Each structure stands twice: as structure tokens, then as C-alpha cells.
FITORGU-281894 format. One record per residue: residue number from 1; x, y, z of N, C-alpha, C, CB in turn. Coordinates in Angstrom, 3 decimals. Glycine has a CB too. Layout:
[node NUM,[X,Y,Z],[X,Y,Z],[X,Y,Z],[X,Y,Z]]
...
***
This chain:
[node 1,[-10.786,8.988,-6.078],[-10.256,10.042,-5.531],[-9.388,9.693,-4.440],[-11.206,10.889,-5.170]]
[node 2,[-8.289,9.831,-4.086],[-7.399,10.079,-2.799],[-7.231,11.327,-2.296],[-6.121,9.679,-2.962]]
[node 3,[-6.330,11.752,-1.067],[-6.225,13.132,-0.894],[-4.500,12.986,0.077],[-7.892,13.881,0.074]]
[node 4,[-4.032,14.037,-0.383],[-2.863,13.945,0.384],[-2.574,15.469,0.679],[-1.658,13.141,-0.393]]
[node 5,[-1.608,15.435,1.593],[-1.396,17.087,1.917],[0.219,17.165,1.240],[-1.481,17.595,4.012]]
[node 6,[0.016,18.265,0.773],[0.974,18.700,-0.437],[1.507,20.176,0.108],[0.052,18.828,-2.109]]
[node 7,[2.446,20.663,0.496],[2.704,21.958,0.802],[1.855,22.584,1.865],[2.620,22.666,-0.334]]
[node 8,[1.369,21.483,2.796],[0.403,21.967,3.681],[-0.913,22.277,3.090],[0.892,23.087,4.306]]
[node 9,[-1.524,21.942,2.236],[-2.703,22.015,1.802],[-3.312,20.538,1.113],[-2.639,23.175,0.887]]
[node 10,[-4.608,20.482,1.484],[-5.010,19.160,0.919],[-5.240,19.036,-0.548],[-6.203,18.745,1.540]]
[node 11,[-4.783,18.096,-1.224],[-4.789,18.109,-2.567],[-5.610,16.881,-2.974],[-3.384,18.138,-3.121]]
[node 12,[-6.180,17.089,-3.905],[-7.201,15.811,-4.709],[-6.285,15.168,-5.741],[-8.744,16.477,-5.674]]
[node 13,[-6.195,14.051,-5.741],[-5.542,13.386,-6.892],[-6.042,11.865,-7.105],[-3.962,13.414,-6.658]]
[node 14,[-6.475,11.710,-8.526],[-7.173,10.507,-8.670],[-6.165,9.277,-8.969],[-8.220,10.695,-9.797]]
[node 15,[-6.657,8.342,-7.960],[-5.441,7.155,-8.177],[-6.210,6.225,-9.151],[-4.892,6.195,-6.582]]
[node 16,[-5.750,6.064,-10.981],[-6.185,5.320,-11.460],[-6.642,3.801,-11.296],[-5.688,5.550,-12.008]]
[node 17,[-6.189,3.389,-10.229],[-6.695,2.243,-9.927],[-8.205,2.020,-9.366],[-5.830,1.813,-9.115]]
[node 18,[-8.675,3.019,-8.944],[-9.896,3.162,-8.151],[-10.929,3.030,-9.399],[-9.989,4.681,-7.206]]
[node 19,[-12.077,2.603,-9.470],[-12.878,2.429,-10.413],[-13.083,3.918,-11.085],[-14.110,1.726,-9.869]]
[node 20,[-13.099,3.729,-12.689],[-13.493,4.975,-13.120],[-15.112,5.047,-13.150],[-12.837,5.245,-14.508]]
[node 21,[-15.857,4.448,-12.680],[-17.442,4.304,-12.338],[-17.565,5.755,-11.633],[-17.927,2.812,-11.174]]
[node 22,[-16.773,5.923,-10.723],[-17.110,7.270,-9.751],[-17.322,8.640,-10.840],[-15.554,7.628,-8.508]]
[node 23,[-16.253,8.619,-11.490],[-16.255,9.730,-12.184],[-17.298,9.970,-13.601],[-14.873,9.811,-12.488]]
[node 24,[-17.839,8.751,-13.770],[-19.000,8.599,-14.933],[-20.431,8.728,-14.264],[-18.914,7.020,-15.741]]
[node 25,[-20.596,8.838,-12.850],[-21.861,8.811,-12.580],[-21.902,10.196,-11.850],[-22.328,7.515,-11.799]]
[node 26,[-22.963,10.957,-12.120],[-22.911,12.174,-11.399],[-23.547,11.853,-10.132],[-23.571,13.345,-12.116]]
[node 27,[-23.204,12.623,-9.238],[-23.607,12.563,-7.504],[-24.754,12.300,-7.406],[-23.477,13.809,-6.593]]
[node 28,[-26.008,13.021,-8.322],[-27.238,13.218,-8.217],[-27.812,11.650,-8.394],[-27.702,14.340,-9.250]]
[node 29,[-27.005,10.953,-9.195],[-27.753,9.831,-9.744],[-27.069,8.554,-8.980],[-27.639,9.770,-11.473]]
[node 30,[-26.352,8.792,-7.802],[-25.697,8.079,-7.130],[-27.056,6.889,-6.269],[-24.698,9.178,-6.194]]
[node 31,[-26.510,5.749,-6.455],[-27.592,4.968,-5.945],[-27.834,5.109,-4.304],[-27.289,3.486,-6.343]]
[node 32,[-28.911,5.061,-4.010],[-29.295,5.280,-2.557],[-29.291,4.014,-1.568],[-30.713,5.864,-2.549]]
[node 33,[-28.274,3.967,-0.621],[-28.038,2.415,0.045],[-28.146,3.337,1.871],[-25.837,1.328,-0.592]]
[node 34,[-28.252,2.288,2.548],[-28.544,2.393,4.048],[-27.293,2.944,4.516],[-28.933,0.981,4.817]]
[node 35,[-27.057,3.850,5.347],[-25.501,4.186,5.764],[-24.607,2.946,6.137],[-25.474,5.167,7.098]]
[node 36,[-23.652,3.190,6.194],[-22.597,2.445,6.965],[-22.302,2.531,7.930],[-21.699,2.436,6.700]]
[node 37,[-22.203,1.703,9.106],[-21.941,2.012,10.390],[-20.664,2.812,10.464],[-21.897,0.811,11.188]]
[node 38,[-20.386,3.777,11.430],[-19.263,4.563,11.054],[-18.406,4.562,12.723],[-19.852,6.291,10.333]]
[node 39,[-18.973,3.462,13.299],[-18.274,3.140,14.571],[-17.820,1.628,15.089],[-19.144,3.650,15.544]]
[node 40,[-16.892,1.385,15.626],[-16.585,0.048,15.959],[-16.854,-0.267,17.227],[-15.338,-0.262,15.728]]
[node 41,[-17.706,-1.328,17.447],[-18.208,-1.505,18.703],[-17.730,-2.635,19.463],[-19.501,-1.568,18.625]]
[node 42,[-16.222,-2.894,19.486],[-15.637,-3.551,20.133],[-14.706,-2.935,21.351],[-15.108,-4.193,19.276]]
[node 43,[-14.383,-3.666,22.087],[-13.184,-2.902,23.085],[-12.202,-2.722,22.497],[-12.668,-3.546,24.281]]
[node 44,[-11.422,-3.528,21.654],[-10.306,-3.325,21.236],[-10.815,-3.654,19.487],[-9.110,-4.293,22.098]]
[node 45,[-9.707,-3.155,18.669],[-9.891,-3.460,17.314],[-9.511,-4.909,16.918],[-9.129,-2.507,16.536]]
[node 46,[-8.903,-5.712,17.873],[-8.576,-7.169,17.551],[-9.811,-7.801,17.781],[-7.408,-7.842,18.412]]
[node 47,[-10.789,-7.350,18.482],[-12.153,-7.968,19.069],[-12.930,-8.238,18.010],[-12.981,-7.066,20.039]]
[node 48,[-13.446,-9.534,18.020],[-14.488,-10.020,16.717],[-15.845,-9.333,16.977],[-14.794,-11.856,16.637]]
[node 49,[-16.649,-8.948,16.051],[-17.814,-8.280,16.328],[-19.061,-8.979,17.227],[-18.264,-7.932,15.039]]
[node 50,[-18.941,-10.173,17.226],[-19.895,-10.797,17.965],[-21.251,-11.212,17.605],[-20.013,-10.143,18.843]]
[node 51,[-21.342,-11.035,16.186],[-22.335,-10.807,15.394],[-23.098,-9.782,15.032],[-22.911,-11.374,15.631]]
[node 52,[-22.398,-8.584,15.590],[-22.961,-7.251,15.679],[-22.621,-6.660,13.965],[-22.103,-6.268,17.114]]
[node 53,[-23.604,-5.876,13.695],[-23.657,-5.224,12.463],[-22.708,-4.284,12.224],[-24.784,-4.674,12.283]]
[node 54,[-21.466,-4.396,12.428],[-20.531,-2.940,12.626],[-19.782,-3.289,11.665],[-19.632,-2.533,14.084]]
[node 55,[-18.854,-1.902,11.310],[-17.692,-2.082,10.543],[-16.305,-2.239,11.051],[-17.659,-1.136,9.794]]
[node 56,[-15.574,-2.596,10.089],[-14.102,-2.941,10.871],[-13.582,-1.172,10.683],[-12.780,-4.492,9.794]]
[node 57,[-12.549,-1.282,11.139],[-12.098,0.021,11.480],[-11.274,0.769,9.784],[-10.851,-0.252,13.019]]
[node 58,[-10.864,-0.317,9.168],[-10.493,0.016,7.891],[-11.722,0.779,7.034],[-10.021,-1.306,7.225]]
[node 59,[-13.044,-0.047,7.124],[-14.332,0.249,6.289],[-14.703,1.717,6.755],[-15.658,-0.907,6.602]]
[node 60,[-14.596,1.591,8.077],[-14.953,2.958,8.783],[-14.007,4.385,8.214],[-14.627,2.693,10.542]]
[node 61,[-12.727,4.141,8.342],[-11.612,5.066,7.812],[-11.978,5.264,6.382],[-10.071,4.441,7.958]]
[node 62,[-12.036,4.210,5.468],[-12.382,4.591,4.127],[-13.563,5.197,4.029],[-12.393,3.576,3.278]]
[node 63,[-14.411,4.817,4.782],[-16.111,5.530,4.586],[-15.753,6.985,5.157],[-17.674,4.624,5.755]]
[node 64,[-15.424,7.259,6.121],[-14.788,8.877,6.569],[-13.858,9.516,5.929],[-14.159,8.971,7.808]]
[node 65,[-13.079,8.896,4.961],[-12.183,9.755,4.413],[-12.816,10.091,2.864],[-10.664,9.051,4.446]]
[node 66,[-14.003,9.500,2.601],[-14.625,9.718,1.137],[-14.726,10.983,0.971],[-15.982,9.132,0.841]]
[node 67,[-14.941,11.716,-0.141],[-15.265,13.418,-0.540],[-16.484,13.443,-0.656],[-14.681,14.111,-1.907]]
[node 68,[-17.283,12.231,-1.025],[-18.759,12.600,-1.231],[-19.411,11.102,-1.272],[-19.056,13.577,-2.755]]
[node 69,[-20.725,11.188,-1.376],[-21.707,10.410,-1.446],[-21.486,9.267,-2.205],[-22.681,11.028,-1.829]]
[node 70,[-20.751,9.584,-3.293],[-20.696,8.625,-4.426],[-19.400,7.471,-4.244],[-20.502,9.566,-5.855]]
[node 71,[-18.442,7.956,-3.502],[-17.368,7.732,-3.046],[-17.561,6.741,-1.469],[-16.712,9.178,-2.995]]
[node 72,[-18.826,7.210,-0.905],[-19.248,6.097,0.143],[-20.478,5.249,-0.464],[-19.734,6.824,1.654]]
[node 73,[-20.492,5.094,-1.609],[-21.336,4.175,-2.078],[-20.598,2.701,-1.846],[-21.687,4.539,-3.591]]
[node 74,[-21.379,1.892,-1.402],[-20.738,0.300,-0.844],[-20.032,-0.262,-2.001],[-22.011,-0.961,-0.346]]
[node 75,[-20.582,-0.122,-3.743],[-19.788,-0.484,-4.542],[-18.410,0.007,-4.527],[-20.307,-0.305,-5.522]]
[node 76,[-18.490,1.151,-4.461],[-17.250,1.802,-4.642],[-16.333,1.660,-3.542],[-17.443,3.141,-4.887]]
[node 77,[-16.983,1.552,-2.413],[-15.984,0.907,-1.088],[-15.391,-0.166,-1.167],[-16.596,0.617,0.108]]
[node 78,[-16.354,-1.318,-2.009],[-16.006,-2.704,-1.954],[-14.909,-2.403,-3.009],[-17.244,-3.903,-2.299]]
[node 79,[-14.932,-1.913,-3.791],[-13.555,-2.038,-5.040],[-12.306,-1.525,-4.127],[-13.756,-0.744,-6.746]]
[node 80,[-12.436,-0.244,-3.177],[-11.375,-0.139,-2.578],[-10.900,-1.028,-1.735],[-11.392,0.756,-2.115]]
[node 81,[-11.915,-1.966,-0.941],[-11.394,-2.780,-0.096],[-10.834,-4.027,-0.749],[-12.324,-3.042,0.852]]
[node 82,[-11.292,-4.279,-2.254],[-10.594,-5.306,-2.868],[-9.086,-4.587,-3.343],[-11.554,-5.932,-4.154]]
[node 83,[-8.917,-3.742,-3.646],[-7.486,-3.351,-4.018],[-6.718,-3.090,-2.778],[-7.429,-2.070,-4.944]]
[node 84,[-7.072,-2.643,-1.512],[-6.204,-2.961,-0.360],[-6.157,-4.226,-0.186],[-6.554,-2.401,0.831]]
[node 85,[-6.826,-5.045,-0.375],[-6.514,-6.555,0.083],[-5.647,-7.009,-0.658],[-7.580,-7.535,0.063]]
[node 86,[-5.573,-6.702,-2.097],[-4.724,-7.253,-3.289],[-3.146,-6.622,-2.778],[-5.370,-6.560,-5.061]]
[node 87,[-3.405,-5.457,-2.506],[-1.985,-4.856,-2.148],[-1.475,-4.943,-1.090],[-1.844,-3.699,-2.264]]
[node 88,[-2.077,-5.509,0.035],[-1.551,-5.854,1.126],[-1.159,-7.673,1.027],[-2.639,-5.346,2.277]]
[node 89,[-2.117,-8.464,0.625],[-1.834,-9.619,0.946],[-1.104,-9.900,-0.690],[-3.222,-10.529,1.567]]
[node 90,[-1.486,-9.940,-1.673],[-0.379,-10.221,-2.807],[0.936,-9.966,-2.511],[-0.582,-9.457,-3.991]]
[node 91,[1.072,-8.587,-2.147],[2.624,-8.029,-1.929],[3.589,-8.918,-1.101],[2.602,-6.606,-1.135]]
[node 92,[2.576,-9.255,0.155],[3.254,-9.569,1.127],[3.923,-11.073,0.630],[2.335,-9.511,2.420]]
[node 93,[2.826,-11.774,0.024],[3.142,-13.214,-0.454],[4.368,-13.506,-1.558],[1.813,-13.735,-1.104]]
[node 94,[3.955,-12.401,-2.296],[5.127,-12.314,-3.623],[6.612,-11.907,-3.216],[4.653,-11.058,-4.801]]
[node 95,[6.534,-10.868,-1.855],[7.855,-10.830,-1.245],[8.370,-11.722,-0.665],[7.998,-10.062,-0.514]]
[node 96,[7.850,-12.723,0.165],[8.259,-13.898,0.863],[8.450,-15.107,-0.111],[7.230,-14.221,1.943]]
[node 97,[7.765,-15.052,-1.296],[8.272,-15.978,-2.144],[9.593,-15.580,-2.837],[7.275,-16.271,-3.082]]
[node 98,[9.670,-14.423,-3.420],[11.083,-13.881,-3.820],[12.161,-13.912,-2.626],[10.933,-12.321,-4.328]]
[node 99,[11.973,-13.595,-1.376],[13.081,-13.914,-0.390],[13.230,-15.221,-0.432],[12.871,-13.501,1.008]]
[node 100,[12.554,-16.334,-0.422],[13.137,-17.568,-0.111],[13.639,-17.929,-1.567],[12.084,-18.659,0.616]]
[node 101,[13.318,-17.654,-2.768],[13.993,-17.983,-3.895],[15.378,-17.466,-3.868],[13.293,-17.530,-5.017]]
[node 102,[15.593,-16.080,-3.373],[16.909,-15.399,-3.604],[17.822,-16.301,-2.473],[16.836,-13.534,-3.291]]
[node 103,[17.103,-16.709,-1.054],[17.888,-17.198,-0.257],[18.226,-18.422,-0.814],[17.423,-17.226,0.960]]
[node 104,[17.402,-19.192,-1.427],[18.159,-20.482,-2.330],[18.844,-20.442,-3.160],[17.574,-21.242,-2.927]]
[node 105,[19.264,-19.105,-3.826],[20.055,-18.827,-4.692],[21.454,-18.568,-3.923],[19.492,-17.748,-5.493]]
[node 106,[21.331,-17.907,-2.952],[22.484,-17.437,-2.136],[22.480,-18.457,-0.608],[22.237,-15.589,-1.813]]
[node 107,[22.905,-19.766,-0.790],[23.061,-20.605,0.267],[23.945,-19.987,1.353],[23.582,-21.862,-0.208]]
[node 108,[25.322,-19.504,1.154],[25.840,-18.664,1.895],[25.294,-17.974,3.016],[26.179,-17.987,1.234]]
[node 109,[24.296,-17.247,2.697],[23.688,-16.390,3.664],[23.051,-16.949,4.749],[22.830,-15.627,3.111]]
[node 110,[22.306,-18.211,4.791],[21.689,-19.102,5.602],[22.063,-18.936,6.880],[21.878,-20.335,5.238]]
[node 111,[23.105,-19.420,6.869],[24.166,-19.587,8.192],[23.875,-18.273,9.103],[26.027,-19.604,7.666]]
[node 112,[24.459,-17.236,8.339],[24.648,-15.861,8.858],[23.135,-15.376,9.653],[25.083,-14.797,7.459]]
[node 113,[22.135,-15.540,8.530],[20.633,-15.169,8.956],[20.254,-15.741,10.037],[19.608,-15.501,8.029]]
[node 114,[20.611,-17.309,10.142],[19.834,-17.888,11.204],[20.726,-17.650,12.595],[19.526,-19.528,10.862]]
[node 115,[21.679,-17.596,12.634],[22.566,-17.261,13.584],[22.149,-15.804,14.130],[23.995,-17.347,12.995]]
[node 116,[22.037,-14.608,13.383],[21.153,-13.513,13.816],[19.889,-13.650,14.316],[20.980,-12.756,12.915]]
[node 117,[19.167,-14.429,13.665],[17.840,-14.871,14.152],[17.836,-15.363,15.654],[17.337,-16.017,13.237]]
[node 118,[18.450,-16.449,15.564],[18.388,-17.443,17.156],[19.050,-16.253,18.125],[19.660,-19.301,17.196]]
[node 119,[19.918,-15.453,17.789],[20.779,-14.916,18.911],[19.541,-13.650,19.353],[22.625,-14.265,18.287]]
[node 120,[19.035,-12.939,18.505],[18.038,-11.831,18.897],[16.556,-12.509,19.312],[17.849,-10.737,17.544]]
[node 121,[16.213,-13.680,18.679],[15.058,-14.444,19.264],[15.250,-14.736,20.941],[14.945,-15.914,18.406]]
[node 122,[16.584,-15.209,21.361],[16.815,-15.804,22.531],[16.821,-14.552,23.457],[18.118,-16.698,22.525]]
[node 123,[17.618,-13.679,23.057],[17.666,-12.506,23.987],[16.307,-11.530,24.379],[18.688,-11.620,23.346]]
[node 124,[15.522,-11.656,23.042],[14.357,-10.907,23.426],[13.099,-11.819,23.900],[13.964,-10.029,22.220]]
[node 125,[13.431,-12.971,23.974],[12.592,-14.232,24.310],[11.475,-14.070,23.421],[12.100,-14.383,25.881]]
[node 126,[11.559,-14.311,22.151],[10.491,-14.721,21.388],[10.578,-13.568,20.115],[9.021,-14.745,22.340]]
[node 127,[9.341,-13.743,19.501],[9.189,-13.002,17.792],[8.323,-11.783,18.153],[8.201,-14.134,16.360]]
[node 128,[8.933,-10.835,19.524],[8.090,-9.538,19.573],[8.766,-8.495,18.336],[8.209,-8.777,21.294]]
[node 129,[7.878,-7.618,18.487],[8.404,-6.210,17.556],[9.888,-6.101,17.743],[7.688,-4.607,18.111]]
[node 130,[10.197,-5.937,19.110],[11.397,-5.203,19.667],[12.381,-6.438,19.224],[11.334,-4.749,21.508]]
[node 131,[12.221,-7.594,18.820],[12.898,-8.713,18.279],[13.300,-8.423,16.812],[12.017,-9.957,18.388]]
[node 132,[12.271,-8.134,16.098],[12.396,-8.198,14.731],[13.261,-6.803,14.193],[10.869,-8.337,14.110]]
[node 133,[13.233,-5.881,15.200],[13.553,-4.563,14.788],[15.159,-4.768,15.118],[12.661,-3.255,15.648]]
[node 134,[15.720,-5.417,15.769],[17.177,-5.889,16.025],[17.690,-6.832,15.056],[17.320,-6.546,17.354]]
[node 135,[17.087,-7.346,14.023],[17.644,-8.149,12.877],[17.797,-7.566,11.863],[17.014,-9.148,12.513]]
[node 136,[19.066,-6.837,11.955],[19.603,-6.236,11.213],[20.026,-6.645,9.640],[20.406,-5.983,11.918]]
[node 137,[20.494,-7.607,9.824],[21.020,-8.662,8.945],[19.875,-9.077,7.941],[21.534,-9.930,9.820]]
[node 138,[18.856,-9.498,8.312],[17.638,-10.042,8.156],[17.001,-8.905,7.266],[16.904,-10.391,9.559]]
[node 139,[16.915,-7.911,8.008],[16.332,-6.557,7.234],[16.884,-6.415,5.753],[16.808,-5.114,8.078]]
[node 140,[18.305,-6.158,6.015],[18.761,-5.815,4.827],[18.471,-6.728,3.804],[20.014,-5.600,4.891]]
[node 141,[18.897,-8.213,3.999],[18.448,-9.281,3.179],[17.261,-9.149,2.708],[18.479,-10.404,3.742]]
[node 142,[15.987,-8.963,3.235],[14.791,-8.578,2.575],[14.782,-7.202,1.740],[13.774,-8.524,3.608]]
[node 143,[15.238,-6.290,2.272],[15.150,-5.004,1.448],[15.829,-5.258,0.065],[15.892,-3.738,2.225]]
[node 144,[17.056,-5.781,0.275],[17.897,-6.042,-1.082],[16.970,-7.276,-2.127],[19.693,-6.768,-0.542]]
[node 145,[16.430,-8.137,-1.436],[15.522,-8.907,-2.231],[14.244,-8.216,-2.993],[15.037,-9.906,-1.332]]
[node 146,[13.732,-7.308,-2.028],[12.522,-6.319,-2.737],[13.221,-5.515,-3.224],[11.405,-5.560,-1.905]]
[node 147,[14.365,-5.118,-3.820],[14.837,-4.281,-4.434],[15.012,-4.958,-5.974],[16.004,-3.801,-3.678]]
[node 148,[15.603,-6.161,-5.757],[16.033,-6.780,-6.956],[14.726,-7.484,-7.568],[17.255,-7.819,-6.658]]
[node 149,[13.573,-7.566,-7.129],[12.031,-8.086,-7.366],[11.080,-7.423,-7.158],[11.641,-9.058,-6.728]]
[node 150,[11.082,-5.964,-7.734],[9.972,-5.105,-7.217],[8.668,-5.612,-7.595],[10.082,-3.707,-7.700]]
[node 151,[7.999,-5.388,-6.936],[6.420,-5.813,-6.897],[5.487,-5.646,-8.718],[5.580,-4.449,-5.504]]
[node 152,[6.454,-4.500,-9.025],[5.352,-3.923,-10.778],[6.954,-3.161,-11.153],[3.208,-2.129,-10.542]]
[node 153,[6.572,-3.214,-12.455],[7.808,-2.302,-13.251],[7.517,-0.880,-13.080],[7.917,-2.564,-14.974]]
[node 154,[6.413,-0.412,-12.836],[5.851,0.605,-12.760],[4.861,0.890,-11.122],[5.107,0.536,-14.097]]
[node 155,[4.960,2.096,-10.876],[4.242,2.412,-9.378],[3.718,3.864,-9.803],[5.463,2.442,-7.786]]
[node 156,[3.121,4.266,-8.561],[2.343,5.391,-8.522],[1.752,5.777,-9.730],[3.021,6.383,-8.059]]
[node 157,[0.642,5.004,-10.141],[0.098,5.148,-11.499],[-1.001,6.296,-11.033],[-0.566,3.592,-12.251]]
[node 158,[-1.117,7.410,-11.952],[-2.613,8.772,-11.228],[-2.546,8.983,-12.908],[-2.076,10.869,-9.671]]
[node 159,[-3.709,9.931,-12.661],[-4.225,10.469,-13.926],[-4.388,11.837,-13.467],[-5.583,9.775,-14.533]]
[node 160,[-3.641,13.092,-14.048],[-3.554,14.119,-13.826],[-5.070,14.949,-14.119],[-2.402,14.435,-14.492]]
[node 161,[-5.668,15.319,-13.248],[-7.268,15.918,-13.104],[-6.879,17.480,-13.566],[-8.096,15.812,-11.181]]
[node 162,[-6.045,17.863,-13.450],[-5.981,19.358,-13.855],[-4.483,19.439,-14.277],[-6.406,20.502,-12.554]]
[node 163,[-4.310,20.349,-14.973],[-2.740,20.663,-15.709],[-1.693,21.051,-14.200],[-2.858,22.461,-17.106]]
[node 164,[-0.588,20.364,-14.606],[0.392,20.339,-13.289],[1.630,21.097,-13.972],[0.851,18.574,-12.622]]
[node 165,[2.371,21.762,-13.228],[3.531,22.424,-14.082],[4.547,21.865,-12.581],[3.339,24.623,-14.609]]
[node 166,[5.288,21.093,-12.733],[6.785,20.928,-11.872],[7.512,21.958,-11.891],[7.757,19.895,-12.340]]
[node 167,[8.480,21.674,-10.595],[9.104,22.493,-10.226],[10.276,22.873,-11.573],[9.550,22.010,-8.866]]
[node 168,[10.441,21.822,-12.398],[11.534,22.134,-13.630],[10.987,22.629,-14.930],[12.332,20.823,-14.043]]
[node 169,[9.313,23.044,-14.823],[8.978,23.542,-15.942],[8.153,22.539,-16.716],[10.113,23.982,-16.594]]
[node 170,[8.251,21.152,-16.393],[7.426,20.277,-16.924],[6.094,20.280,-16.924],[7.676,19.367,-16.547]]
[node 171,[5.438,20.151,-17.943],[3.937,20.566,-17.868],[3.024,18.679,-18.308],[3.601,22.247,-19.459]]
[node 172,[2.349,18.416,-17.223],[1.623,17.224,-17.157],[0.443,17.785,-17.462],[1.658,16.418,-15.899]]
[node 173,[-0.292,17.310,-18.742],[-1.477,17.744,-19.223],[-2.574,17.195,-18.355],[-1.624,17.382,-20.622]]
[node 174,[-3.695,17.834,-18.317],[-5.133,17.246,-17.639],[-5.326,15.947,-18.434],[-6.630,18.357,-17.846]]
[node 175,[-5.895,14.877,-17.964],[-6.421,13.451,-18.662],[-4.994,12.917,-19.039],[-7.588,13.625,-20.203]]
[node 176,[-3.798,13.205,-18.787],[-2.519,12.193,-18.778],[-2.617,11.393,-17.753],[-1.139,12.815,-18.673]]
[node 177,[-2.193,10.105,-17.789],[-1.847,9.220,-17.109],[-0.133,9.161,-16.687],[-2.384,8.154,-17.823]]
[node 178,[0.226,9.018,-15.805],[1.714,9.087,-14.994],[2.056,7.819,-14.366],[1.749,10.195,-13.759]]
[node 179,[3.358,7.523,-14.057],[3.782,6.656,-13.651],[5.128,6.702,-13.272],[3.498,5.915,-14.316]]
[node 180,[5.680,5.712,-12.600],[7.353,6.038,-12.265],[7.919,4.687,-12.514],[7.781,6.601,-10.516]]
[node 181,[8.862,4.779,-13.382],[9.520,3.578,-13.767],[10.325,2.939,-12.395],[10.562,3.948,-15.045]]
[node 182,[9.876,2.257,-11.444],[10.376,2.056,-10.327],[11.387,0.866,-10.490],[9.320,1.880,-9.376]]
[node 183,[11.453,-0.352,-11.223],[12.448,-1.176,-11.607],[13.610,-0.665,-12.215],[11.978,-2.012,-12.352]]
[node 184,[13.567,0.029,-13.113],[14.309,0.856,-13.802],[15.481,1.862,-12.794],[13.207,1.688,-14.608]]
[node 185,[14.703,2.266,-11.987],[15.588,3.265,-10.967],[16.111,2.207,-9.921],[14.571,4.634,-10.102]]
[node 186,[15.372,1.090,-9.426],[16.018,0.240,-8.531],[17.349,-0.644,-8.808],[15.067,-0.563,-8.199]]
[node 187,[17.275,-0.818,-10.118],[18.260,-1.234,-10.954],[19.697,-0.574,-11.406],[17.613,-1.386,-11.911]]
[node 188,[19.456,0.384,-11.462],[20.064,1.692,-12.100],[21.252,1.921,-11.381],[19.133,3.008,-12.026]]
[node 189,[22.645,1.853,-12.238],[24.025,1.741,-11.228],[24.093,3.119,-10.984],[25.599,1.088,-11.899]]
[node 190,[23.656,4.314,-11.617],[23.771,5.661,-11.364],[22.721,5.887,-10.047],[23.405,6.548,-12.771]]
[node 191,[22.043,5.371,-9.434],[21.218,5.222,-8.341],[21.655,4.358,-7.229],[20.059,4.791,-8.776]]
[node 192,[21.773,3.078,-7.771],[22.348,2.156,-6.833],[23.468,1.302,-6.864],[21.586,1.472,-6.599]]
[node 193,[24.683,1.537,-6.021],[26.234,0.966,-6.165],[26.018,-0.457,-6.457],[27.252,1.127,-4.731]]
[node 194,[26.310,-0.858,-7.754],[26.550,-2.471,-7.678],[25.119,-2.905,-7.843],[27.285,-3.113,-6.140]]
[node 195,[24.312,-2.779,-8.850],[23.167,-3.260,-8.848],[22.900,-4.877,-8.929],[22.635,-2.604,-9.807]]
***
């Protein structure tokens, strides 16, 4: 389960990528495990724990955001960590590979991008966040590469946990899986000029 704010109220949405195990086991039969530490004991989030048995800030946040003990179960937390890792590492690597391939296919862009990078990097004295924000051509190139190479054909996979009625009257029945056809939208000439 995930939560979101919708119309000023917290709403429960089931993310179909989360293990269905959570809905199959009654909360009363959830396995009992020692509590997961809920505090991070470093001076900063970048500091190593030095062997202390403490949770990372992300694990702590995931544990604290859980709705019930079953969602706090270490097995379910491990599944969430795996999905978060896949989502962050795989997509970054995939996007980088696509950008390199797109740049190889359009070598005429290399000179312009290099000039912008060197100009901004010199002015900002390195690769600080302030420098990256000023690399507009690079940002535009990366955005276009991502649009042309979406990480998945469909996104926002969800399972309706109750009857949903959309603003136009469309009814989504309880138990229906829904998704958005991202690739079709990103390459649609009615949405994007000259896709």
C-alpha cells in the first residue's frame, strides 16, 4: 500500500509492484520480528554507521510510513528496498546508455554540448549543483532522449482497491489493474510537436 494526498485527504492506493503477499496474510498471523531501529545515529546522513546496528534514513522512512505491522515486516520492507533500488539504479543506467546511443546517432550535437559544459563548468568552478542547473542544452538533450526512450511502455501500474469514478464518469471497478500508456503519449504528434 502507498499513500498519497488527493484533494487534501490521505488516500490508500495499492501499488501492484508491491508483493501481493501483504494482502494474502491476515495481520494477526504476521511473523513477529525484532523492531527495526527507527533512528539514524550518524551526525549526517552521509556518515557511515561505523558498525552500529542502525537503519538507513530510507529504511527508517519506509518503516515509519507503513500502515500496519504487516507492512513493517522485514520481508515486505526488503521487497520495497529492492523495488526502490531497481527503480533508481536501473533507470539511471538505462537513461545514461540511451543518452550515449542518442548522442552517437547525432554527432553534430557533441560540439554544442561540450561547449556548454566547459563554459558553465569553468564559470562555476566545477561540477556543483549550480553548474548542472545552468546546462540547459544538456538538460534539453537528456529530456528529449528520455522522451524518445521511455523506461517502460506503460507506467503508474495500480490496482483499484474500491470502485473509482473519474471526473468524466468513467468507472474503474474494484480489482481492476490500470496503467498509463506512457510511450504512446510521449510519441503522439497530438501531444508533442514533431515527435
